[in-house]
N, C-alpha and C positions, 0 to 999 in steps of 0.2 A: 504494500500500500504506500502510495506517495504521500509525502508531507507537504506537497506543493498546494498552496491555497489558490482560490479563484483570483485573488488580488495579484499573486505572483504571476499567473498566466496573463492577466490583463497588463501588468507592467511590462512583461516581455513583448507583448503585442504593441504596446504604446511606444516602446523604445524602437522597434522596427519601423513603425509608422512615422515616428519623428525623424529618423535617419533618412527616410525617403522623401521627407518634406510634405507628407500627406496630412499631418495633423499637428496641432499645438499641444505638446505634452502637458504643460501645466494646466491648460484649460480642461483637457479631458480628465486629468487626475482630480481636479476640483469637482467636476461633474460626477465622477465616480464616487468620491467621498460623500457627496450630498444625496446620492441616489438611495432609494429604499432597497432593502434586501430582496432577493429574487423569490424567496419562499415565505412570504408573509402568511400567517395563519388566516383561515377563513372561519368566521364566526357568525352566529345568528344575529339578526338585526337587533333583537331585544338585548342581547349581551353587549352589542356595540353601544346602545343607548346607556346601558349601565356603566360602561367604561367612560363614556363622555361625561356622564353626570359626576362620577367619582373624580375625574381629573379636573372638572370645573370647580370642585370644592377642595382641591388639593388633598384628597384623602390618600393615605399611603396604601400601597398594594396589599400589604398584609391585612389591613382593616377591611378590604373589599371582600374578604372571605368570612368576615364576621357579620352574618346576615341579621342578627338581632340588632347590632349597632346600626346597620344600614337602614333597617326598618325604623329605628328610633330617630333617624335623621330625616325621615320623610320621603324617601324614594318609593313612590307608590307602584312603580312598574316592576318591582322585584317579585316575580311570580315563582311558584314552585318549580315550573319548567326551567326558568332561568337559573335558579339555585341548583337544580339537578345537573344542568349542563355545566355550570362552573365547577361543581364538585367532581363530576366524571371526566372533565376535560381541564383539570387545574393547570397542567403544564401549558396547554394551548392558551388558556386565559392569561397566564403570566406573560407568555411571549407576546400576545396581542397587546397587553398593557404596556410592555417595555419597547417593543419594536414597531408597533403599528399592525394593521390588519386589513383584510378585505371582508366585506359583508356578503354572506351567502346570497346567491341569486334567488329571487322569489320563484317558488314552484307554481306552475300553471294551475 
């Protein structure tokens, strides 16, 4: 197994492109640094609303798992389904909180 990262591969490609005059290295590296990860978690819309609410009140991630606290703070949309999803998908929830996320497409 290689220890080469995606960034390592990108830097090699950028070095080759820069030498050929095809691209501005510093501009592309800045864009790469600002870009979102390739594999953002996909979460339900209701969980997205929960995350947005928590971040708007600067609630710490660990407190977002304390559903009694959240209910006491007045978040009315915290349903049993949302709680169940967060409990069963706790790693995905944490990644979505920290890295960003995409919302599941609505089913027809």
